C-alpha positions in Angstrom: 19.0 17.8 62.8 18.1 19.2 66.2 14.6 18.8 65.8 13.9 15.4 68.4 16.4 16.4 71.1 14.5 19.9 71.1 11.6 18.4 71.9 12.5 18.6 75.6 13.2 21.9 75.5 9.6 22.7 73.1 7.8 21.6 77.0 4.0 23.4 75.9 4.2 21.6 72.7 5.1 17.9 74.3 2.1 19.1 76.7 -0.1 19.6 73.8 0.5 16.5 71.7 1.2 13.5 74.1 -1.4 11.5 75.1 -2.7 11.1 78.5 -1.8 7.6 80.2 -5.2 6.9 80.5 -5.9 6.8 76.9 -6.3 2.8 75.6 -6.8 1.1 72.6 -10.2 -1.5 71.7 -10.2 -4.7 73.8 -7.7 -7.4 72.0 -5.5 -4.7 70.1 -2.2 -3.3 70.9 -1.9 0.2 72.7 1.5 1.1 71.9 4.2 0.5 69.0 7.4 1.1 70.2 7.3 4.2 72.5 4.6 5.9 70.8 0.9 5.1 72.6 -1.7 4.1 69.9 -5.0 5.2 71.3 -8.4 4.7 69.5 -9.6 5.7 67.4 -6.4 5.1 66.3 -5.1 1.5 66.1 -2.7 -1.5 65.1 -4.3 -3.2 62.3 -7.4 -2.8 60.1 -9.9 -4.3 63.3 -8.6 -2.0 66.0 -9.1 1.5 64.4 -12.4 3.2 63.8 -11.9 3.9 60.1 -9.3 3.4 57.6 -7.9 6.5 57.5 -6.7 5.9 61.9 -5.1 2.3 61.0 -1.1 2.3 61.5 1.1 -0.1 60.6 4.1 -1.0 63.4 7.1 -2.6 61.8 10.6 -2.2 63.2 13.8 -0.8 61.1 17.0 -1.8 60.5 18.2 -1.7 64.0 15.3 -3.8 64.9 13.5 -0.9 66.6 9.5 -1.0 66.4 8.1 2.1 64.6 4.4 3.6 63.8 3.9 4.2 60.3 0.9 5.6 58.8 1.4 4.8 55.0 5.1 5.7 54.5 5.3 8.6 57.1 6.8 7.6 60.7 4.1 8.6 63.5 6.1 10.3 66.6 2.9 11.3 68.4 -0.8 11.1 68.9 -3.0 13.4 71.0 -6.4 12.3 72.0 -7.2 15.8 73.7 -6.5 18.4 71.1 -7.2 15.8 67.8 -3.1 16.3 66.6 -0.9 14.0 65.4 3.1 14.2 64.7 4.9 12.3 61.7 8.2 13.0 60.3 8.0 14.8 57.0 10.4 14.6 54.0 13.0 17.2 53.3 13.2 18.7 49.9 16.4 19.7 48.7 18.0 21.4 45.5 21.9 20.5 45.4 24.7 21.8 43.0 27.0 18.8 41.4 30.4 20.9 41.2 32.2 17.9 39.1 29.3 18.1 36.2 27.9 21.6 36.9 24.6 20.5 37.9 21.8 21.7 39.9 19.9 18.2 41.6 16.4 19.4 42.8 14.3 16.9 45.3 10.8 19.0 45.2 8.0 16.9 47.2 4.2 17.3 47.4 1.8 15.7 49.9 -1.5 14.2 50.0 -3.3 14.1 53.4 -6.7 11.5 53.7 -9.9 13.0 54.3 -10.1 14.0 58.0 -6.7 15.3 58.3 -5.7 18.9 57.8 -1.8 20.8 58.3 -2.1 22.9 61.6 -1.7 26.3 60.4 -0.8 27.0 64.3 2.3 24.9 64.8 3.9 24.3 61.8 6.0 26.8 59.6 7.2 26.5 55.7 11.1 26.8 56.4 13.8 27.2 53.9 17.2 26.7 54.6 20.1 28.3 52.5 22.4 30.9 51.2 21.0 31.2 47.7 17.5 30.0 48.1 14.1 30.9 46.9 11.5 28.0 47.3 7.9 27.8 47.2 4.9 26.1 48.9 1.5 25.9 46.9 -1.8 23.4 46.9 -1.3 23.1 42.8 -4.1 19.7 43.0 -5.3 19.7 39.0 -3.7 22.8 38.1 -6.5 24.9 40.3 -4.3 26.7 42.7 -5.8 28.3 45.6 -2.9 28.8 48.1 1.1 29.4 47.1 3.9 31.3 48.6 7.1 31.5 48.8 10.1 31.9 51.2 13.8 33.5 50.2 17.0 32.9 52.2 20.2 34.8 51.4 23.5 34.8 53.2 26.8 37.4 51.6 29.0 34.7 53.5 29.3 32.4 56.1 29.6 34.9 59.0 26.6 37.0 58.5 24.3 34.0 60.1 23.2 33.4 63.4 22.4 30.2 65.3 18.8 30.8 66.8 18.0 33.4 63.8 15.8 32.4 61.1 14.8 36.1 59.5 16.1 35.6 55.8 19.6 35.1 56.6 20.5 31.6 56.0 17.0 30.6 56.6 13.2 31.9 56.7 10.3 30.7 57.9 6.3 31.4 56.3 2.7 30.6 57.8 0.8 28.6 56.1 -3.2 28.8 55.9 -6.1 26.7 57.8 -7.5 23.8 56.2 -4.3 22.7 53.9 -4.9 19.3 52.7 -2.0 19.1 50.0 1.3 20.9 49.5 3.7 20.8 46.9 7.3 22.3 47.5 9.6 23.6 44.5 12.5 25.3 44.0 13.3 28.3 41.8 16.2 27.5 39.7 17.5 30.7 39.2 18.5 30.8 43.0 21.1 27.9 43.5 24.2 27.7 45.2 26.3 27.3 42.0 28.6 30.3 43.1 28.7 29.5 46.4 29.4 25.7 46.5 32.7 26.7 48.2 31.0 26.4 51.6 27.7 25.7 50.9 26.0 23.0 48.1 22.4 22.7 49.1 19.7 24.1 49.8 16.8 22.8 52.0 12.7 23.1 52.1 10.1 21.8 54.7 6.6 22.3 56.6 7.9 21.5 59.9 6.6 22.2 63.3 8.1 25.2 64.2 8.6 24.4 68.1 11.2 21.9 67.5 13.4 23.9 64.9 16.2 26.0 66.1 18.6 27.1 62.9 22.2 26.4 63.3 24.5 27.5 60.8 26.1 24.0 60.0 22.7 23.0 58.6 24.0 25.5 55.6 27.6 24.4 55.3 27.1 20.9 56.2 24.3 18.0 55.3 23.5 17.8 59.0 20.1 19.3 58.8 19.2 16.1 56.7 21.2 13.6 57.8 20.9 13.9 61.8 17.5 12.4 61.7 16.2 12.1 58.3 13.2 14.4 58.4 11.7 16.9 60.3 8.4 16.7 62.1 5.3 18.3 61.2 1.6 18.6 63.0 -1.7 17.7 61.6 -4.9 18.2 62.7 -7.4 15.3 62.5 -11.1 14.8 63.2 -13.5 11.8 63.4 -16.3 13.0 61.1 -16.9 15.8 58.8 -19.9 17.1 60.1 -20.5 19.4 63.1 -21.0 18.2 67.0 -25.1 19.3 66.6 -25.4 17.7 63.4 -23.4 14.3 64.6 -25.3 13.6 67.3 -28.4 13.2 65.6 -27.0 9.8 64.3 -26.7 7.9 67.7 -25.5 5.0 66.4 -22.1 6.6 64.3 -21.7 9.4 67.1 -18.0 8.9 68.0 -18.1 10.3 71.5 -18.9 7.0 73.7 -18.1 7.7 77.2 -20.8 9.3 79.3 -18.4 11.9 80.5 -17.1 13.1 77.7 -18.1 16.4 75.5 -18.1 17.4 71.5 -15.6 19.7 70.1 -16.0 21.5 66.5 -12.9 21.3 65.1 -11.3 25.1 64.5 -9.4 24.1 61.0 -12.2 23.0 58.7 -15.1 20.7 59.2 -15.5 17.6 61.5 -15.3 17.2 65.1 -13.6 15.9 68.3 -14.3 14.3 71.6 -12.8 15.1 74.9 -13.3 13.7 78.5 -15.5 16.4 80.9 -13.8 18.5 83.0 -12.4 16.0 86.2 -12.4 13.3 83.9 -9.4 11.6 81.8 -9.1 8.9 79.6 -10.5 8.0 75.9 -13.7 9.6 75.1 -14.2 7.2 72.1 -14.5 4.2 74.1 -17.4 3.3 76.2 -16.8 4.2 80.0 -13.3 5.3 78.7 -13.0 8.6 80.4 -12.7 7.9 84.2 -13.0 10.1 87.5 -9.6 11.7 87.9 -8.6 11.0 91.8 -7.7 14.9 92.7 -6.6 13.5 96.3 -4.1 11.0 94.8 -2.5 13.8 92.7 -1.6 16.5 95.6 1.2 18.5 93.5 -1.6 19.0 90.4 -4.1 19.4 92.8 -2.9 21.0 96.0 -4.7 20.8 99.4 -3.4 21.0 102.9 -6.4 20.2 104.7 -8.7 17.1 104.5 -9.5 16.2 100.6 -12.4 14.0 99.5 -12.8 12.6 96.1 -15.9 13.7 93.9 -17.3 12.5 90.7 -15.7 15.5 88.4 -14.2 17.1 91.0 -12.9 16.9 94.7 -13.5 19.2 98.0 -10.7 20.4 100.3 -11.8 21.8 103.9 -9.7 22.6 106.8 -10.0 20.2 109.8 -13.0 20.6 112.1 -11.1 23.3 115.3 -9.2 24.7 112.3 -9.8 27.2 109.7 -7.5 29.4 106.6 -7.1 28.5 102.9 -6.6 24.4 102.6 -5.8 24.9 98.9 -3.5 27.6 98.7 -2.6 28.5 102.3 -2.7 27.1 105.5 -5.1 25.5 108.3 -4.3 27.3 111.6 -6.4 26.5 114.5 -9.1 27.9 115.9 -8.6 30.8 119.0 -11.1 30.3 122.4 -12.6 33.4 122.9 -14.0 33.8 126.7 -17.7 34.5 126.1 -16.9 38.5 127.4 -14.9 38.9 124.6 -17.0 37.6 121.9 -19.9 39.4 123.1 -18.3 42.7 123.2 -17.0 41.7 119.5 -20.8 41.6 119.4 -21.6 44.5 120.1 -19.2 46.6 118.9 -20.0 45.0 115.0 -23.8 45.7 116.0 -22.6 49.5 116.7 -20.4 49.5 113.3 -23.1 48.2 111.5 -25.7 50.3 112.8 -23.6 53.6 111.9 -22.5 52.0 109.0 -26.4 52.0 107.8 -26.5 55.7 109.2 -23.9 56.7 107.3 -25.4 55.5 103.9 -29.0 56.6 104.8 -27.1 60.3 105.5 -25.5 59.6 102.0 -28.8 58.9 100.4 -30.4 61.7 101.8 -27.5 63.9 101.0 -27.9 62.6 97.5 -31.1 63.7 97.2 -31.3 67.0 98.6 -27.9 67.6 95.9 -30.2 66.7 93.1 -33.5 69.0 94.5 -30.4 72.1 94.5 -29.6 71.0 91.4 -33.4 71.2 90.3 -33.7 73.7 91.8 -30.9 76.1 90.4 -31.3 75.1 87.1 -35.6 75.9 87.2 -34.1 79.4 89.0 -31.6 80.5 86.3 -34.9 79.3 83.4 -33.6 75.9 82.2 -36.6 74.7 81.6 -37.4 77.9 79.5 -34.3 77.0 77.7 -34.4 73.8 76.7 -37.8 75.1 74.9 -36.1 77.0 73.0 -33.4 74.8 72.0 -35.8 71.9 71.4 -38.6 74.1 69.1 -35.9 75.9 67.2 -33.6 73.9 64.5 -29.6 74.3 63.8 -29.0 75.8 67.4 -25.5 74.2 68.6 -26.2 75.6 72.2 -25.6 72.7 74.5 -26.6 72.6 78.3 -23.9 70.8 80.6 -24.4 69.0 83.7 -21.9 69.9 86.5 -20.4 66.4 86.3 -19.4 67.1 82.5 -18.1 70.6 83.7 -16.0 68.9 86.7 -14.7 66.5 84.0 -13.7 68.7 81.8 -11.2 70.7 84.4 -10.3 68.1 86.5 -12.5 69.4 89.7 -11.4 73.2 88.7 -7.6 72.0 88.9 -5.9 75.1 89.6 -3.4 74.0 86.6 -6.1 74.5 84.4 -6.7 78.3 85.0 -6.8 80.5 82.2 -7.2 83.7 83.5 -8.7 85.6 87.1 -10.9 88.5 87.0 -13.4 90.5 89.2 -16.0 88.4 87.9 -14.9 85.1 87.7 -12.0 82.6 87.2 -12.0 81.3 83.3 -10.5 77.5 82.9 -9.1 75.2 80.0 -11.6 72.2 79.9 -11.3 69.3 77.7 -14.5 67.8 76.9 -15.2 64.1 76.6 -15.0 64.1 72.5 -11.4 65.8 73.0 -12.9 69.4 72.5 -10.6 72.1 73.9 -12.9 74.9 75.2 -12.8 77.9 77.6 -15.0 77.4 80.6 -16.0 80.1 83.1 -17.0 80.1 86.2 -18.6 83.2 87.7 -18.8 84.9 91.2 -22.0 86.8 90.8 -25.3 87.1 89.3 -28.4 89.7 88.8 -30.4 87.9 90.8 -33.4 90.1 89.4 -32.9 88.6 86.2 -32.4 84.8 86.8 -35.6 83.4 85.1 -34.4 85.2 82.2 -30.8 83.9 82.0 -31.6 81.0 80.0 -32.7 82.9 77.1 -29.8 85.6 77.4 -27.5 82.6 77.4 -29.2 81.5 73.7 -29.3 84.6 72.4 -25.7 85.0 73.1 -24.7 81.9 71.7 -26.5 82.5 68.1 -23.9 85.7 68.0 -21.5 84.9 65.1 -18.8 87.0 64.3 -15.2 86.2 63.4 -13.7 88.9 66.2 -16.2 87.4 69.0 -15.9 84.3 70.8 -18.5 81.6 70.2 -20.7 80.9 73.3 -21.1 76.9 73.1 -22.7 76.3 76.2 -23.5 76.3 79.5 -24.3 74.4 83.0 -27.2 76.1 85.0 -27.0 73.2 88.2 -24.8 76.0 90.1 -25.9 78.9 92.2 -23.8 81.0 89.8 -23.8 79.1 86.5 -21.1 78.4 84.4 -20.1 79.1 81.1 -18.5 77.4 78.0 -16.9 79.3 75.2 -14.5 78.2 72.5 -10.8 78.5 73.1 -8.7 81.0 72.0 -5.1 79.4 72.2 -3.1 82.9 72.1 -3.9 84.0 75.3 -5.2 87.8 76.1 -4.1 91.2 74.6 -3.3 92.0 78.1 -0.6 89.0 78.2 0.8 90.2 74.8 1.2 93.8 75.7 1.9 93.8 79.5 3.8 90.4 80.5 5.3 88.8 77.1 6.1 92.4 76.3 5.8 91.8 72.9 3.8 94.5 71.2 7.3 96.4 71.2 8.1 94.5 68.1 4.7 95.0 66.5 4.3 97.2 63.8 1.8 100.3 64.1 -0.3 98.2 61.0 -0.4 95.1 63.3 -1.6 97.7 66.2 -4.2 99.1 64.4 -5.7 95.5 62.6 -6.2 94.6 66.5 -7.5 97.7 67.2 -10.0 97.2 64.1 -10.8 93.9 64.9 -11.9 94.8 68.4 -13.6 98.0 67.1 -15.5 95.8 65.0 -17.1 92.7 67.3 -17.9 95.8 69.5 -20.0 97.4 66.8 -21.6 94.2 65.6 -23.1 93.8 69.1 -24.1 97.4 69.2 -25.8 97.3 66.2 -25.9 94.3 64.5 -27.2 91.9 67.3 -30.8 91.6 68.1 -31.7 92.6 70.7 -28.3 95.1 70.7 -25.3 94.1 73.4 -23.8 96.4 75.7 -20.3 94.5 76.8 -19.7 96.2 79.8 -16.4 94.9 80.6 -14.3 96.2 78.2 -10.4 95.4 78.5 -7.2 94.2 77.1 -7.8 91.0 79.0 -11.1 90.5 77.6 -9.5 90.4 73.9 -8.3 86.9 72.8 -6.0 86.4 70.6 -5.8 83.5 68.2 -2.6 81.8 66.5 -2.7 84.6 63.4 -2.8 87.1 66.1 -6.6 88.0 65.2 -8.4 89.7 67.9 -11.3 88.1 69.4 -13.6 89.7 72.3 -15.0 87.7 75.1 -16.9 87.6 78.0 -19.4 89.9 75.9 -22.5 90.5 78.1 -21.1 90.5 81.2 -23.1 93.5 82.3 -26.1 91.2 83.0 -24.0 89.2 85.6 -23.0 92.6 87.1 -24.6 92.7 90.2 -26.8 96.7 90.9 -26.7 96.9 94.7 -24.5 98.9 95.8 -22.4 96.7 98.0 -20.8 94.9 95.1 -19.8 98.1 93.0 -17.0 98.9 94.7 -15.0 95.3 94.0 -16.6 95.6 90.3 -14.6 98.9 90.2 -11.3 97.5 91.3 -12.3 94.6 88.7 -11.8 96.8 86.0 -9.7 99.7 87.6 -8.7 102.4 84.4 -11.7 101.1 81.8 -14.6 102.5 83.6 -16.5 105.3 82.4 -16.2 108.3 84.4 -20.0 109.6 83.3 -21.0 105.8 84.6 -19.4 106.1 88.1 -21.4 109.0 88.2 -25.2 107.8 87.2 -24.4 103.9 87.2 -25.9 103.7 84.0 -24.2 101.7 81.3 -24.4 102.2 77.5 -23.1 101.7 74.3 -21.0 104.7 75.3 -19.4 103.0 78.0 -18.3 100.7 75.9 -16.3 103.1 73.6 -15.0 104.9 76.3 -13.2 101.4 77.6 -12.4 100.4 74.0 -10.5 103.6 73.8 -8.5 102.6 76.8 -7.5 99.8 75.1 -6.6 101.4 72.1 -4.0 103.8 74.3 -2.5 100.5 75.8 -2.0 99.3 72.2 -0.5 102.6 71.0 1.7 103.1 73.9 2.4 99.7 75.8 1.2 101.2 79.1 -1.0 99.6 81.5 -4.4 101.5 82.0 -3.3 102.4 85.4 0.4 102.4 86.0 3.5 103.8 88.0 5.8 106.2 87.1 9.9 105.9 88.0 8.8 107.9 91.2 6.3 104.8 92.0 3.5 107.2 91.8 0.5 105.9 90.3 -1.3 107.2 87.1 -4.2 106.9 85.1 -3.4 106.0 81.5 -6.3 108.0 80.1 -5.7 111.2 81.8 -1.6 110.8 81.4 -2.9 110.6 77.5 -5.4 113.5 77.4 -2.7 116.0 79.6 -0.2 115.3 77.1 -2.2 115.8 74.1 -3.4 118.9 75.2 0.6 120.0 76.1 1.5 118.5 72.9 3.6 116.2 74.3 2.4 112.9 72.8 6.5 111.9 72.3 6.5 111.3 75.5 3.9 108.8 75.9 3.7 106.8 72.7 5.8 103.6 72.7 9.3 103.6 70.7 8.1 101.4 68.4 5.0 103.6 66.8 7.2 107.2 67.4 10.3 105.7 65.2 8.3 103.5 62.8 6.1 106.4 61.6 7.3 109.6 59.8 3.9 111.5 59.0 3.1 113.0 62.4 -0.2 114.0 61.1 -1.2 110.6 60.5 -0.2 109.6 64.4 -2.4 113.1 64.8 -5.3 111.3 63.5 -5.0 107.9 65.6 -4.2 110.4 68.5 -7.6 112.4 67.8 -9.7 109.5 67.3 -8.1 107.5 70.7 -8.9 111.5 72.3 -12.8 111.3 71.1 -13.6 108.0 72.4 -12.3 109.1 76.0 -14.3 112.0 76.3 -15.9 112.6 79.8 -19.2 113.1 78.0 -20.5 110.3 76.5 -22.4 112.3 73.9 -19.3 113.7 72.6 -18.0 110.0 71.9 -18.6 108.5 68.7 -20.8 105.0 68.7 -18.4 102.0 67.8 -19.8 101.9 64.5 -17.8 104.9 63.6 -14.9 103.5 65.5 -14.6 101.2 63.7 -15.1 102.9 60.1 -12.3 105.3 61.1 -10.0 102.3 62.1 -10.6 100.9 58.7 -10.0 103.9 57.2 -6.8 105.1 59.0 -5.3 101.1 58.5 -6.4 101.6 54.3 -4.4 104.6 54.3 -1.1 103.2 56.4 -1.2 100.1 54.0 -1.2 102.0 50.6 0.6 104.7 51.7 -2.1 107.1 50.8 -1.2 109.8 54.0 -0.5 112.8 52.3 3.2 114.0 53.8 5.0 116.8 53.4 8.7 116.6 54.5 8.9 120.2 55.5 6.4 120.5 57.7 7.6 117.2 59.7 8.7 118.8 63.2 11.8 116.8 65.1 9.5 116.6 67.9 5.8 115.2 68.1 5.1 118.2 70.3 4.3 120.6 67.5 0.4 120.7 66.5 -0.7 120.9 63.5 -3.6 123.6 63.3 -7.0 122.9 62.5 -6.9 119.4 61.4 -9.5 116.5 63.3 -11.8 117.2 65.8 -11.4 120.4 68.4 -8.8 118.8 70.9 -8.9 121.5 73.5 -11.0 120.2 76.4 -11.8 121.9 79.6 -11.1 119.2 82.5 -12.6 120.5 85.9 -11.4 118.7 88.6 -14.1 116.9 89.5 -13.7 115.3 86.1 -10.1 114.7 86.7 -11.0 112.8 89.4 -13.6 110.4 87.6 -10.6 109.8 85.4 -7.9 109.0 87.8 -9.7 106.1 89.9 -7.4 105.4 92.7 -7.0 101.2 92.4 -6.7 99.7 96.2 
């Protein structure tokens, strides 16, 4: 076995277990046996130890070498510092006798005296063999409180590796705290009878893990036992069965005798230990046993390149007079004498720098106060206090008022990589809140100054809108000049992106397009008819309709009209922002109504049917209004030229297509009175969807024409509308 030679390598264990040089025995008693120090409370002989459990017998072996024994076991080391003792433990074995084909077991048990416990941190139950199952347990008086096993197998001698103890030829397992007794036994069904040609014995022992390194020869030969006769094991010992607090009450029996000592409770069961205080070394169990360490004499352990002065329990290391630096971890350098003028200049510069620093600090404090006042002013102006009162006064309101710091953290200070979209009214960012909830954060550009005080209440009303096709408003930030809104995050982008950027709409069936149109119309109808008070969206367009992972439409930016400034100077900017969607009647009257949303929805509906933008360019690069182009196509019976090829090729029922187009046409009526309500639009779209889903459309194959251009007479709403040049101009707004 290579246990003892490996102690040279296990330096951490050696530092732990070798007793200090200053440790000593009682006067008149031997302080060592052979090469092992025997410090008090241990002693050689009954009058030299604190108690019987600490008595050591010093005997000579067959070679005349003195060795210490405690009972029948050989003591290897004693540590006062950590309260540990190492001794040579018996190795259990199970061998196969090939001559008589018998199994020869050598089980083992060991009881420690009171005050000793096997160390759970330094020991492992180690099993060696190629067909071995061994157990270790506390089976005292037929009452088992602990039992575990370790199995070691191998197919051949070549499958084992030196230094590897993971179950192939060798295995290890831990033991619990407080173990005072153990037994080792083997499972007879696991034996070497089948592999005795290269391994006839198995071994098991509780031993110190740091002193063991597996060798394959331990399986194929008897080296593990024959080289050293046993294996080192570590036990923890204590000097009493009580805690430090309890022991100090009985001064005559208190074991920590040295004035410069301290008491430590054992971490492996009841009892306590004594250690010398910091800066002292020796034997804390003896009067004056802990002596001051002269750190100045031990410069390797306590470095000092300057002037060292030993103190009681410590030392002081200073640079010599006229020098400076770090005398402990560095070097002392001579002071450089500076002329008075230089010192004066340094003093003046330092004073000026300090003054500037103070001014800067005062300015920063002033700026912070001003920023706080500005935040409070904005919060008040936007109706924040009234909003708080409403939230606190009502139950079940899930609406949060965010601070600007929370918003900045959620968007990484409005990082451009977090931008989801930009528009005429503001920019939308992807935000991640502190609870990892993903949201959409809209930073608006404008606010209606006349409605500032009511803004908070309006947001609360909008937040209470619950509809599956409307994006939920979750909260706001009112600490800034223009409030920031926080919405639920919809993952699949906008309808505009689907139609015009991904160009995926061409693969969508007519039924899927009608479903998106119906979802959007139903949401707008809810805002107009069911919400209290009714809400006009004011900015209906394909980029304000979001799609979730299942392509369910969700209308966003509802109530945006309340954020739109009404002064004429900013009107042009707003028209450019929604060019192609604006109600011609609104452009003439500047009055926003529910019918304005109907017109804008009609343009979105056309985008779904045609795949074209609200304002698009022909091959001649001539700018065209989708609404105007559609109206003219309807009038001239040229629908096939403008409808998306997927819609045109999929649906053979011309009458069904015309009914859909008639609905879009009614939404685009130049006069608001001539348009249906959003509720009527939603109802009609629902009917058209059901007709498509259940194939209830009446078809007459003989009437189907090769071109869509041939009209069906007298069906639906009258399609003849007189477009004056003024109305055409209103529809055909030029975007610059």
